[in-house]
ROMAR-218195 format. One record per residue (C-alpha): residue in three letters; x negated, y, z negated. Coordinates in steps of 0.2 Angstrom, whole numbers, plus 5000, padded with zeros to 4 digits. Layout:
! residues N
> ALA | X | Y | Z .
...
//
This chain:
! residues 613
> MET | 4998 | 5000 | 5001 .
> ASN | 4993 | 5017 | 5006 .
> ARG | 5003 | 5027 | 4987 .
> PRO | 5001 | 5016 | 4977 .
> PHE | 5014 | 5021 | 4959 .
> ARG | 5008 | 5033 | 4950 .
> ARG | 5015 | 5025 | 4929 .
> HIS | 5032 | 5032 | 4930 .
> GLN | 5035 | 5025 | 4946 .
> GLU | 5029 | 5007 | 4939 .
> MET | 5037 | 5006 | 4923 .
> VAL | 5055 | 5012 | 4933 .
> SER | 5050 | 4997 | 4945 .
> ASN | 5048 | 4986 | 4932 .
> ILE | 5063 | 4989 | 4920 .
> VAL | 5075 | 4989 | 4936 .
> ARG | 5067 | 4975 | 4941 .
> ALA | 5072 | 4965 | 4922 .
> ILE | 5090 | 4972 | 4923 .
> ALA | 5090 | 4965 | 4942 .
> HIS | 5083 | 4945 | 4935 .
> ARG | 5098 | 4947 | 4920 .
> ASP | 5083 | 4945 | 4906 .
> THR | 5088 | 4964 | 4898 .
> ASP | 5107 | 4974 | 4894 .
> ILE | 5099 | 4989 | 4899 .
> ARG | 5109 | 5000 | 4909 .
> ASP | 5106 | 5018 | 4905 .
> ILE | 5088 | 5022 | 4911 .
> LEU | 5082 | 5041 | 4907 .
> ALA | 5065 | 5047 | 4918 .
> ALA | 5059 | 5063 | 4910 .
> VAL | 5046 | 5066 | 4923 .
> THR | 5037 | 5083 | 4923 .
> PRO | 5042 | 5095 | 4940 .
> GLY | 5031 | 5089 | 4952 .
> GLY | 5028 | 5071 | 4948 .
> GLY | 5037 | 5061 | 4960 .
> LYS | 5053 | 5057 | 4952 .
> SER | 5062 | 5058 | 4970 .
> LEU | 5056 | 5040 | 4974 .
> LEU | 5064 | 5031 | 4959 .
> PRO | 5081 | 5032 | 4968 .
> VAL | 5075 | 5021 | 4980 .
> ILE | 5064 | 5009 | 4970 .
> ALA | 5079 | 5007 | 4958 .
> ALA | 5092 | 5006 | 4974 .
> ALA | 5080 | 4993 | 4983 .
> ARG | 5078 | 4981 | 4967 .
> LEU | 5097 | 4982 | 4962 .
> ILE | 5105 | 4982 | 4979 .
> GLU | 5099 | 4966 | 4981 .
> ALA | 5100 | 4957 | 4967 .
> GLY | 5118 | 4963 | 4968 .
> VAL | 5120 | 4970 | 4954 .
> ALA | 5125 | 4987 | 4963 .
> ASP | 5134 | 4986 | 4979 .
> ARG | 5130 | 5004 | 4982 .
> VAL | 5120 | 5021 | 4978 .
> CYS | 5126 | 5037 | 4975 .
> TRP | 5113 | 5053 | 4973 .
> ILE | 5118 | 5068 | 4966 .
> VAL | 5108 | 5082 | 4966 .
> PRO | 5111 | 5102 | 4962 .
> ARG | 5111 | 5112 | 4977 .
> ASP | 5116 | 5106 | 4995 .
> SER | 5096 | 5110 | 5001 .
> LEU | 5092 | 5095 | 4988 .
> ARG | 5101 | 5083 | 5001 .
> LEU | 5089 | 5083 | 5015 .
> GLN | 5078 | 5079 | 5001 .
> ALA | 5085 | 5065 | 4995 .
> GLU | 5088 | 5057 | 5013 .
> GLU | 5073 | 5058 | 5021 .
> ALA | 5065 | 5048 | 5004 .
> PHE | 5075 | 5036 | 5008 .
> VAL | 5069 | 5034 | 5025 .
> ASP | 5050 | 5037 | 5022 .
> PRO | 5042 | 5023 | 5034 .
> VAL | 5028 | 5020 | 5020 .
> TRP | 5038 | 5018 | 5007 .
> ARG | 5049 | 5008 | 5016 .
> THR | 5035 | 4994 | 5020 .
> ALA | 5031 | 4994 | 5004 .
> LEU | 5046 | 4990 | 4996 .
> GLY | 5053 | 4979 | 5008 .
> HIS | 5069 | 4990 | 5009 .
> SER | 5079 | 4993 | 5026 .
> LEU | 5094 | 5005 | 5014 .
> THR | 5098 | 5022 | 5021 .
> VAL | 5109 | 5034 | 5015 .
> ARG | 5119 | 5048 | 5021 .
> ALA | 5122 | 5066 | 5014 .
> ALA | 5139 | 5067 | 5011 .
> GLU | 5153 | 5080 | 5014 .
> ASN | 5171 | 5080 | 5004 .
> ALA | 5178 | 5066 | 5018 .
> PRO | 5184 | 5050 | 5018 .
> ASP | 5172 | 5033 | 5017 .
> LEU | 5155 | 5044 | 5008 .
> CYS | 5146 | 5030 | 5017 .
> ARG | 5151 | 5030 | 5034 .
> GLY | 5147 | 5010 | 5034 .
> LEU | 5129 | 5013 | 5026 .
> GLN | 5122 | 5009 | 5010 .
> GLY | 5124 | 5025 | 4997 .
> TYR | 5128 | 5040 | 4999 .
> VAL | 5120 | 5059 | 4992 .
> THR | 5131 | 5074 | 4987 .
> THR | 5131 | 5086 | 4977 .
> TYR | 5138 | 5092 | 4959 .
> GLN | 5150 | 5106 | 4965 .
> ALA | 5155 | 5091 | 4977 .
> VAL | 5159 | 5079 | 4967 .
> ALA | 5170 | 5097 | 4955 .
> ALA | 5177 | 5101 | 4970 .
> ALA | 5186 | 5081 | 4975 .
> PRO | 5182 | 5072 | 4960 .
> ASP | 5197 | 5060 | 4963 .
> LEU | 5190 | 5057 | 4981 .
> HIS | 5170 | 5050 | 4970 .
> LEU | 5179 | 5045 | 4954 .
> ALA | 5190 | 5031 | 4969 .
> GLU | 5175 | 5026 | 4979 .
> PHE | 5166 | 5019 | 4961 .
> GLN | 5182 | 5009 | 4959 .
> ARG | 5182 | 5004 | 4973 .
> HIS | 5161 | 4997 | 4970 .
> ARG | 5147 | 4993 | 4958 .
> TYR | 5136 | 5010 | 4961 .
> LEU | 5118 | 5014 | 4957 .
> LEU | 5119 | 5031 | 4951 .
> ALA | 5106 | 5044 | 4948 .
> VAL | 5107 | 5061 | 4945 .
> ASP | 5094 | 5072 | 4947 .
> GLU | 5091 | 5088 | 4935 .
> LEU | 5103 | 5082 | 4923 .
> HIS | 5097 | 5096 | 4912 .
> HIS | 5111 | 5106 | 4921 .
> LEU | 5125 | 5099 | 4913 .
> PRO | 5130 | 5102 | 4896 .
> ALA | 5138 | 5090 | 4886 .
> LEU | 5155 | 5089 | 4883 .
> SER | 5161 | 5090 | 4863 .
> ASP | 5170 | 5073 | 4865 .
> LEU | 5151 | 5065 | 4865 .
> ASP | 5142 | 5079 | 4855 .
> HIS | 5150 | 5084 | 4842 .
> LEU | 5140 | 5099 | 4841 .
> THR | 5146 | 5104 | 4856 .
> ASN | 5159 | 5117 | 4858 .
> ALA | 5172 | 5113 | 4865 .
> ALA | 5175 | 5127 | 4874 .
> ASP | 5158 | 5126 | 4885 .
> GLU | 5163 | 5114 | 4891 .
> THR | 5158 | 5113 | 4915 .
> ALA | 5167 | 5106 | 4930 .
> TRP | 5153 | 5097 | 4934 .
> SER | 5150 | 5088 | 4918 .
> HIS | 5172 | 5086 | 4914 .
> SER | 5170 | 5077 | 4934 .
> ILE | 5152 | 5070 | 4933 .
> LEU | 5155 | 5061 | 4917 .
> PRO | 5170 | 5045 | 4924 .
> LEU | 5157 | 5041 | 4938 .
> LEU | 5146 | 5040 | 4923 .
> GLU | 5157 | 5029 | 4916 .
> LEU | 5162 | 5017 | 4929 .
> SER | 5143 | 5015 | 4937 .
> SER | 5135 | 4997 | 4936 .
> VAL | 5117 | 5006 | 4933 .
> ARG | 5113 | 5025 | 4929 .
> LEU | 5097 | 5033 | 4934 .
> LEU | 5097 | 5049 | 4925 .
> MET | 5082 | 5061 | 4928 .
> SER | 5077 | 5077 | 4926 .
> GLY | 5059 | 5089 | 4925 .
> THR | 5067 | 5096 | 4904 .
> LEU | 5075 | 5089 | 4891 .
> GLN | 5080 | 5107 | 4890 .
> ARG | 5093 | 5118 | 4895 .
> THR | 5092 | 5138 | 4894 .
> ASP | 5102 | 5139 | 4880 .
> GLY | 5101 | 5127 | 4867 .
> LYS | 5115 | 5115 | 4872 .
> ALA | 5115 | 5096 | 4872 .
> ILE | 5114 | 5089 | 4890 .
> LEU | 5127 | 5075 | 4895 .
> TRP | 5127 | 5057 | 4892 .
> LEU | 5108 | 5058 | 4883 .
> PRO | 5104 | 5050 | 4866 .
> TYR | 5101 | 5064 | 4853 .
> LYS | 5096 | 5061 | 4835 .
> GLN | 5106 | 5066 | 4822 .
> PRO | 5099 | 5082 | 4814 .
> LYS | 5092 | 5081 | 4797 .
> GLY | 5100 | 5093 | 4785 .
> THR | 5101 | 5112 | 4788 .
> ARG | 5089 | 5110 | 4800 .
> ARG | 5097 | 5114 | 4816 .
> VAL | 5087 | 5108 | 4830 .
> ARG | 5096 | 5096 | 4842 .
> GLU | 5080 | 5082 | 4847 .
> ILE | 5080 | 5065 | 4861 .
> ASP | 5081 | 5051 | 4854 .
> PHE | 5069 | 5040 | 4862 .
> GLY | 5072 | 5025 | 4850 .
> ALA | 5091 | 5026 | 4854 .
> GLU | 5096 | 5006 | 4857 .
> ASN | 5101 | 4999 | 4875 .
> TRP | 5093 | 5013 | 4885 .
> ALA | 5074 | 5012 | 4893 .
> ILE | 5065 | 5030 | 4891 .
> VAL | 5053 | 5035 | 4903 .
> GLY | 5040 | 5049 | 4899 .
> TYR | 5028 | 5056 | 4913 .
> SER | 5022 | 5074 | 4904 .
> ARG | 5010 | 5082 | 4916 .
> ARG | 4993 | 5077 | 4905 .
> GLN | 4999 | 5062 | 4913 .
> ALA | 5003 | 5066 | 4930 .
> LEU | 4985 | 5079 | 4931 .
> ALA | 4974 | 5061 | 4923 .
> GLU | 4982 | 5052 | 4939 .
> ARG | 4979 | 5069 | 4952 .
> ALA | 4997 | 5069 | 4955 .
> VAL | 4999 | 5088 | 4952 .
> LEU | 4988 | 5101 | 4950 .
> PRO | 4981 | 5111 | 4937 .
> VAL | 4986 | 5128 | 4933 .
> THR | 4978 | 5145 | 4935 .
> PHE | 4985 | 5161 | 4927 .
> GLY | 4984 | 5177 | 4931 .
> ALA | 4988 | 5188 | 4919 .
> MET | 4989 | 5205 | 4926 .
> ASP | 4991 | 5217 | 4911 .
> GLY | 4998 | 5237 | 4914 .
> ASP | 5003 | 5251 | 4906 .
> ALA | 5024 | 5257 | 4911 .
> GLU | 5034 | 5275 | 4908 .
> TRP | 5053 | 5275 | 4908 .
> ARG | 5068 | 5283 | 4901 .
> ASP | 5079 | 5277 | 4886 .
> PRO | 5099 | 5275 | 4890 .
> LEU | 5100 | 5295 | 4880 .
> ALA | 5086 | 5301 | 4892 .
> GLN | 5072 | 5299 | 4882 .
> GLN | 5054 | 5294 | 4890 .
> LYS | 5045 | 5279 | 4883 .
> THR | 5027 | 5272 | 4888 .
> VAL | 5018 | 5258 | 4883 .
> GLU | 4998 | 5257 | 4886 .
> SER | 4997 | 5238 | 4885 .
> LEU | 5012 | 5228 | 4893 .
> SER | 5005 | 5213 | 4883 .
> GLN | 5004 | 5224 | 4866 .
> SER | 5021 | 5231 | 4871 .
> GLY | 5030 | 5222 | 4855 .
> GLU | 5048 | 5228 | 4852 .
> MET | 5048 | 5237 | 4869 .
> ALA | 5042 | 5221 | 4878 .
> HIS | 5059 | 5218 | 4888 .
> ASP | 5059 | 5236 | 4893 .
> ALA | 5041 | 5240 | 4897 .
> LEU | 5044 | 5221 | 4910 .
> PHE | 5059 | 5229 | 4918 .
> THR | 5048 | 5243 | 4924 .
> VAL | 5036 | 5235 | 4927 .
> LEU | 5045 | 5222 | 4942 .
> ARG | 5051 | 5240 | 4948 .
> THR | 5035 | 5251 | 4951 .
> GLU | 5020 | 5252 | 4957 .
> PHE | 5015 | 5238 | 4944 .
> ALA | 5023 | 5226 | 4957 .
> ASP | 5017 | 5233 | 4973 .
> ALA | 4999 | 5229 | 4963 .
> MET | 5005 | 5213 | 4960 .
> LEU | 5008 | 5208 | 4976 .
> ARG | 4991 | 5215 | 4984 .
> VAL | 4983 | 5205 | 4974 .
> ALA | 4994 | 5191 | 4977 .
> TYR | 4994 | 5192 | 4994 .
> LYS | 4973 | 5195 | 4998 .
> ALA | 4970 | 5179 | 4986 .
> CYS | 4982 | 5169 | 4998 .
> ARG | 4976 | 5176 | 5013 .
> ASP | 4958 | 5174 | 5011 .
> HIS | 4962 | 5157 | 5003 .
> ARG | 4972 | 5151 | 5022 .
> ALA | 4958 | 5159 | 5030 .
> ALA | 4942 | 5149 | 5021 .
> ARG | 4955 | 5135 | 5026 .
> ARG | 4958 | 5140 | 5043 .
> LYS | 4937 | 5139 | 5045 .
> ALA | 4937 | 5122 | 5036 .
> LYS | 4949 | 5114 | 5051 .
> GLY | 4941 | 5124 | 5063 .
> ALA | 4956 | 5131 | 5072 .
> GLU | 4960 | 5150 | 5075 .
> PRO | 4971 | 5164 | 5068 .
> GLY | 4988 | 5160 | 5075 .
> ASP | 4984 | 5140 | 5079 .
> ASP | 4998 | 5131 | 5071 .
> VAL | 4989 | 5121 | 5058 .
> ARG | 4999 | 5115 | 5042 .
> GLY | 4990 | 5114 | 5026 .
> LEU | 4983 | 5131 | 5026 .
> GLY | 4991 | 5137 | 5010 .
> LYS | 5007 | 5150 | 5006 .
> LEU | 5016 | 5162 | 4991 .
> LEU | 5031 | 5160 | 4987 .
> VAL | 5035 | 5177 | 4977 .
> VAL | 5051 | 5178 | 4967 .
> ALA | 5059 | 5195 | 4963 .
> PRO | 5069 | 5200 | 4948 .
> ASP | 5087 | 5205 | 4959 .
> GLN | 5090 | 5204 | 4974 .
> ALA | 5087 | 5224 | 4978 .
> THR | 5073 | 5225 | 4971 .
> ALA | 5067 | 5208 | 4982 .
> TRP | 5074 | 5215 | 4998 .
> ARG | 5062 | 5232 | 4992 .
> TYR | 5046 | 5216 | 4993 .
> VAL | 5050 | 5210 | 5008 .
> GLU | 5049 | 5226 | 5015 .
> THR | 5031 | 5229 | 5007 .
> LEU | 5024 | 5214 | 5014 .
> ARG | 5028 | 5211 | 5030 .
> ALA | 5020 | 5231 | 5034 .
> ARG | 5006 | 5222 | 5031 .
> PHE | 5006 | 5212 | 5047 .
> PRO | 5009 | 5218 | 5066 .
> GLN | 5027 | 5224 | 5072 .
> ASP | 5032 | 5208 | 5082 .
> LEU | 5024 | 5197 | 5065 .
> ARG | 5032 | 5203 | 5052 .
> GLU | 5049 | 5193 | 5053 .
> ILE | 5041 | 5179 | 5058 .
> MET | 5027 | 5178 | 5043 .
> VAL | 5039 | 5185 | 5029 .
> ARG | 5054 | 5178 | 5025 .
> ALA | 5072 | 5181 | 5012 .
> ALA | 5081 | 5169 | 5003 .
> MET | 5093 | 5176 | 4994 .
> SER | 5114 | 5172 | 4994 .
> ASP | 5116 | 5188 | 5004 .
> VAL | 5107 | 5183 | 5018 .
> ALA | 5116 | 5172 | 5031 .
> ASP | 5101 | 5161 | 5038 .
> SER | 5095 | 5158 | 5021 .
> GLN | 5093 | 5138 | 5019 .
> GLU | 5082 | 5141 | 5037 .
> ALA | 5072 | 5150 | 5029 .
> ILE | 5068 | 5138 | 5015 .
> ALA | 5069 | 5125 | 5028 .
> GLU | 5056 | 5135 | 5038 .
> PHE | 5045 | 5139 | 5023 .
> ARG | 5043 | 5119 | 5018 .
> MET | 5042 | 5108 | 5036 .
> ARG | 5033 | 5121 | 5047 .
> PRO | 5018 | 5133 | 5049 .
> PHE | 5026 | 5148 | 5047 .
> PRO | 5033 | 5159 | 5040 .
> ALA | 5018 | 5162 | 5026 .
> ILE | 5028 | 5172 | 5013 .
> LEU | 5043 | 5167 | 5005 .
> VAL | 5054 | 5180 | 4995 .
> THR | 5067 | 5175 | 4984 .
> VAL | 5077 | 5177 | 4969 .
> SER | 5082 | 5160 | 4961 .
> MET | 5088 | 5151 | 4980 .
> ALA | 5070 | 5141 | 4983 .
> TYR | 5064 | 5139 | 4963 .
> GLU | 5071 | 5121 | 4958 .
> GLY | 5068 | 5105 | 4966 .
> MET | 5059 | 5113 | 4986 .
> ASP | 5047 | 5102 | 4992 .
> CYS | 5035 | 5114 | 4996 .
> PRO | 5019 | 5107 | 4995 .
> GLU | 5009 | 5117 | 5003 .
> ILE | 5015 | 5132 | 4992 .
> SER | 4997 | 5137 | 4983 .
> HIS | 4998 | 5154 | 4978 .
> ILE | 5016 | 5162 | 4966 .
> ALA | 5019 | 5181 | 4962 .
> CYS | 5030 | 5179 | 4949 .
> LEU | 5038 | 5194 | 4949 .
> THR | 5053 | 5190 | 4936 .
> HIS | 5063 | 5193 | 4920 .
> ILE | 5068 | 5175 | 4917 .
> ARG | 5056 | 5169 | 4901 .
> SER | 5065 | 5150 | 4898 .
> ARG | 5054 | 5137 | 4900 .
> PRO | 5065 | 5126 | 4909 .
> TRP | 5066 | 5140 | 4923 .
> LEU | 5048 | 5143 | 4923 .
> GLU | 5042 | 5126 | 4922 .
> GLN | 5052 | 5121 | 4938 .
> MET | 5045 | 5139 | 4946 .
> ILE | 5027 | 5134 | 4943 .
> ALA | 5029 | 5115 | 4951 .
> ARG | 5032 | 5125 | 4966 .
> ALA | 5013 | 5126 | 4967 .
> THR | 5008 | 5110 | 4959 .
> ARG | 5012 | 5097 | 4973 .
> VAL | 4997 | 5091 | 4979 .
> ASP | 4998 | 5095 | 4997 .
> PRO | 4994 | 5081 | 5013 .
> HIS | 4990 | 5094 | 5025 .
> ALA | 4975 | 5103 | 5015 .
> GLY | 4961 | 5091 | 5012 .
> ASP | 4953 | 5083 | 4994 .
> TYR | 4962 | 5086 | 4978 .
> ASP | 4947 | 5096 | 4970 .
> GLY | 4951 | 5109 | 4987 .
> GLN | 4969 | 5112 | 4982 .
> SER | 4972 | 5124 | 4968 .
> ALA | 4988 | 5132 | 4962 .
> LEU | 4985 | 5149 | 4957 .
> VAL | 5001 | 5161 | 4949 .
> TYR | 5001 | 5179 | 4945 .
> HIS | 5013 | 5185 | 4931 .
> PRO | 5016 | 5200 | 4920 .
> ASP | 5004 | 5199 | 4904 .
> ASP | 5020 | 5200 | 4897 .
> PRO | 5019 | 5191 | 4875 .
> MET | 5038 | 5183 | 4882 .
> PHE | 5028 | 5174 | 4895 .
> ARG | 5012 | 5174 | 4883 .
> GLY | 5025 | 5164 | 4872 .
> PHE | 5031 | 5150 | 4885 .
> ARG | 5011 | 5148 | 4891 .
> HIS | 5010 | 5141 | 4871 .
> LEU | 5024 | 5130 | 4872 .
> ILE | 5020 | 5122 | 4886 .
> GLU | 5002 | 5117 | 4881 .
> THR | 5007 | 5113 | 4863 .
> GLU | 5024 | 5106 | 4863 .
> GLN | 5032 | 5093 | 4873 .
> GLY | 5051 | 5101 | 4874 .
> THR | 5062 | 5089 | 4871 .
> LYS | 5067 | 5099 | 4856 .
> ALA | 5081 | 5114 | 4858 .
> THR | 5088 | 5123 | 4845 .
> ILE | 5104 | 5122 | 4842 .
> THR | 5112 | 5143 | 4848 .
> ARG | 5128 | 5147 | 4841 .
> ARG | 5138 | 5158 | 4856 .
> ARG | 5141 | 5173 | 4853 .
> ALA | 5159 | 5178 | 4845 .
> GLN | 5170 | 5184 | 4856 .
> ARG | 5174 | 5201 | 4851 .
> GLU | 5158 | 5205 | 4859 .
> LEU | 5162 | 5202 | 4875 .
> PRO | 5168 | 5215 | 4887 .
> LEU | 5183 | 5213 | 4889 .
> ASP | 5195 | 5229 | 4885 .
> ASP | 5186 | 5238 | 4872 .
> VAL | 5183 | 5255 | 4881 .
> THR | 5183 | 5263 | 4865 .
> ARG | 5164 | 5259 | 4862 .
> GLU | 5150 | 5269 | 4868 .
> ARG | 5146 | 5266 | 4885 .
> VAL | 5126 | 5268 | 4889 .
> PRO | 5116 | 5266 | 4907 .
> ALA | 5102 | 5256 | 4909 .
> ILE | 5086 | 5263 | 4909 .
> THR | 5077 | 5274 | 4923 .
> PRO | 5062 | 5266 | 4927 .
> LEU | 5049 | 5277 | 4930 .
> HIS | 5030 | 5274 | 4933 .
> SER | 5018 | 5261 | 4931 .
> ASN | 5000 | 5252 | 4934 .
> ALA | 4991 | 5237 | 4933 .
> THR | 4978 | 5239 | 4923 .
> ALA | 4969 | 5222 | 4920 .
> LEU | 4967 | 5207 | 4927 .
> ARG | 4962 | 5192 | 4919 .
> PHE | 4965 | 5171 | 4925 .
> ASP | 4966 | 5154 | 4912 .
> THR | 4968 | 5139 | 4917 .
> ILE | 4981 | 5130 | 4909 .
> ALA | 4979 | 5114 | 4896 .
> PRO | 4987 | 5101 | 4900 .
> GLY | 4997 | 5101 | 4885 .
> PRO | 5006 | 5085 | 4877 .
> ASP | 5011 | 5069 | 4878 .
> PHE | 5029 | 5065 | 4879 .
> GLY | 5036 | 5053 | 4863 .
> THR | 5035 | 5035 | 4862 .
> VAL | 5042 | 5024 | 4876 .
> PRO | 5051 | 5008 | 4872 .
> SER | 5048 | 4994 | 4880 .
> ALA | 5056 | 4989 | 4896 .
> GLY | 5060 | 4972 | 4891 .
> PRO | 5076 | 4969 | 4885 .
> LEU | 5082 | 4976 | 4870 .
> ALA | 5092 | 4968 | 4855 .
> ASP | 5110 | 4969 | 4856 .
> GLY | 5120 | 4987 | 4850 .
> ALA | 5135 | 4999 | 4849 .
> PRO | 5139 | 5002 | 4868 .
> LEU | 5140 | 5022 | 4872 .
> GLN | 5155 | 5030 | 4864 .
> PRO | 5167 | 5034 | 4877 .
> GLY | 5168 | 5048 | 4884 .
> LEU | 5185 | 5059 | 4887 .
> PRO | 5198 | 5053 | 4897 .
> LEU | 5198 | 5053 | 4913 .
> PHE | 5213 | 5062 | 4915 .
> GLU | 5222 | 5077 | 4907 .
> PRO | 5239 | 5085 | 4912 .
> PRO | 5238 | 5096 | 4926 .
> SER | 5243 | 5112 | 4918 .
> ILE | 5231 | 5109 | 4903 .
> ALA | 5216 | 5105 | 4916 .
> GLU | 5222 | 5121 | 4924 .
> HIS | 5222 | 5132 | 4908 .
> ARG | 5204 | 5124 | 4902 .
> LEU | 5196 | 5128 | 4918 .
> ARG | 5204 | 5148 | 4922 .
> GLN | 5199 | 5148 | 4903 .
> ARG | 5181 | 5142 | 4906 .
> ILE | 5180 | 5153 | 4925 .
> GLY | 5182 | 5172 | 4912 .
> GLN | 5169 | 5163 | 4900 .
> MET | 5156 | 5162 | 4915 .
> VAL | 5161 | 5178 | 4920 .
> ALA | 5159 | 5188 | 4907 .
> ALA | 5141 | 5179 | 4903 .
> GLN | 5134 | 5185 | 4919 .
> VAL | 5140 | 5202 | 4911 .
> ILE | 5132 | 5198 | 4897 .
> GLU | 5117 | 5193 | 4906 .
> ASP | 5115 | 5206 | 4918 .
> GLU | 5117 | 5219 | 4904 .
> ASP | 5103 | 5212 | 4894 .
> ALA | 5092 | 5215 | 4909 .
> HIS | 5099 | 5233 | 4911 .
> LEU | 5105 | 5229 | 4929 .
> ILE | 5124 | 5238 | 4922 .
> ARG | 5131 | 5247 | 4914 .
> ARG | 5138 | 5240 | 4896 .
> ASN | 5157 | 5239 | 4893 .
> THR | 5158 | 5241 | 4912 .
> GLY | 5154 | 5223 | 4920 .
> TYR | 5168 | 5212 | 4918 .
> HIS | 5185 | 5220 | 4925 .
> ALA | 5173 | 5225 | 4941 .
> TYR | 5166 | 5207 | 4942 .
> ASN | 5182 | 5199 | 4941 .
> ALA | 5190 | 5209 | 4954 .
> ILE | 5170 | 5204 | 4964 .
> LEU | 5177 | 5187 | 4960 .
> LYS | 5193 | 5187 | 4966 .
> ARG | 5186 | 5196 | 4984 .
> VAL | 5176 | 5182 | 4986 .
> LEU | 5187 | 5168 | 4982 .
> GLY | 5200 | 5176 | 4992 .
> LYS | 5215 | 5176 | 4978 .
> SER | 5218 | 5179 | 4959 .
> ARG | 5215 | 5163 | 4946 .
> ALA | 5233 | 5163 | 4942 .
> GLU | 5241 | 5158 | 4960 .
> MET | 5224 | 5145 | 4961 .
> THR | 5226 | 5125 | 4964 .
> LEU | 5216 | 5115 | 4951 .
> ALA | 5203 | 5107 | 4965 .
> GLU | 5201 | 5131 | 4968 .
> LEU | 5197 | 5132 | 4952 .
> GLU | 5188 | 5116 | 4951 .
> ALA | 5178 | 5122 | 4966 .
> SER | 5177 | 5140 | 4958 .
> VAL | 5168 | 5135 | 4943 .
> GLY | 5155 | 5125 | 4955 .
> TRP | 5153 | 5142 | 4962 .
> LEU | 5150 | 5152 | 4949 .
> GLU | 5136 | 5141 | 4943 .
> ARG | 5127 | 5142 | 4959 .
> ASN | 5127 | 5160 | 4961 .
> ARG | 5129 | 5179 | 4953 .
> LEU | 5144 | 5191 | 4954 .
> SER | 5130 | 5203 | 4954 .
> ASP | 5126 | 5202 | 4973 .
> HIS | 5141 | 5202 | 4980 .
> SER | 5145 | 5219 | 4974 .
> ALA | 5147 | 5227 | 4990 .
> LEU | 5166 | 5216 | 4991 .
> ILE | 5173 | 5232 | 4982 .
> ASP | 5164 | 5247 | 4984 .
> ASP | 5177 | 5253 | 4996 .
> ASP | 5193 | 5245 | 4982 .
> PRO | 5204 | 5258 | 4980 .
> GLN | 5210 | 5246 | 4966 .
> TYR | 5192 | 5245 | 4957 .
> ARG | 5190 | 5263 | 4959 .
> TRP | 5207 | 5267 | 4949 .
> SER | 5202 | 5256 | 4934 .
> SER | 5184 | 5259 | 4936 .
> SER | 5189 | 5277 | 4932 .
> ARG | 5200 | 5275 | 4919 .
> ARG | 5189 | 5263 | 4909 .
> GLY | 5177 | 5277 | 4912 .
> GLY | 5161 | 5273 | 4919 .
> THR | 5153 | 5265 | 4935 .
> ILE | 5141 | 5250 | 4937 .
> ARG | 5124 | 5251 | 4943 .
> LEU | 5110 | 5237 | 4948 .
> GLY | 5095 | 5245 | 4942 .
> PRO | 5093 | 5264 | 4946 .
> HIS | 5106 | 5261 | 4961 .
> LYS | 5126 | 5265 | 4959 .
> PHE | 5136 | 5251 | 4967 .
//
């Protein structure tokens, strides 16, 4: 075999072989694989073994985004692995139409598709024995009946729709690059230890009965040369802005900004500091590509793979377009749109841009807000400019992993690199400390904001505008290679386990339509309010003015109000909100006279950064 199994792939192969031979009662496999470690082969390994043995008839692979369905199809038709595993299975990227498999051995779908047509997928699982592979499981919050620590109001359409499929499947392969959710909530179906005493920490139970848990840490992946080591380019700088009371504020060092770190970060991402980081990242990637081109004996303009590419992650769409224009100005007119592409929700050809960035020599630079950070398999990415305000560990780990994949076109492992530029703020330093010292299998149980804090109908509170960025400079740049970090917890044996009680059944498969509609309408309202709070905290909108405007935007996007929607339309609406930001569609209410009247009564307009909309 030209490509030997990595450690976690070998372990999963042994586990499914034991299941296929009826040597174990295990039916749940959790693969916690560091981002970029190669988990996309695991469903192929499991399906090849289990379908051949008659344990499962078909395989269903659920991914979080439509752009990942093609990558899942590609994994099953990879000629090297088809020969190595001796399988001839093929799966199709299915739409929500009858006959999901169309004569093949399985299908790939998305969370959104299952939520939009749950009965279609449920009927398929009732007719056949399925191996269910769920990718990036951390997107699915646990439902309240499965985890008493999770409030019932936090149920999502995705979890509710996928839960019956988990219950009906013959074997479950659950995969994720992180075992934490950004909100600290439990993840659907996973086994957790009961918290002890008053310590509110949620931790995966690595010794859970009837589970096989496979961990593949970044340390292990580096040892096997499965991923590249990361070098961080931490850029410090000063910043100047006006606060909501029009008072001028300054920090001389972003790394020493203390309580003003969030405002300072907001400022530098939208002023001269960001331009300086783009220049540095662009030059580093350009020099890297020139060296690689020389090593390959290629001329400028040749269609050569393996030269390296630059991924730029922006804080919002308006700023992203400024970054695009800044980078395009560095190329001749006829090459600007070829070399630099944008992938954002308001760009019609975003999926095509991502596909070209992945599969072709050009474009060499992709600017995005969030579309391309998770799951995108583009080993040619060698440089990242992290110009986003997001600082959650799972999000940043996924983003960094875009550059740590080994590029088969780029020569020897030792000659490849992953360089990530980022603002040297205290929050990013905290993230680096966490990934170098903690496994990422624990999460603090967070309390939900009280309902009274949501910006609903309270018009008496003072309306505070966002801060106004004025000026910033990049003052210093230092490089550090990140430490390998710790291993995952002890991994249970892949052999037979002692008999134990089955997993507690979850919510009923069905509920009265009126109850479901009421629950989904409430959930949509909470999701809208959550986006308002997030955008307020990021200074993207004024306080206490966003909720009604965001509801107006949502109604324009969906074409009708929530009160008029069918159950299926409500499910689809939840899925849409899970993957889109309402602020990106603000232009839909620019000329809405009803909104202008409503806004004037409530005493404010929404602002995206310093710009009104």
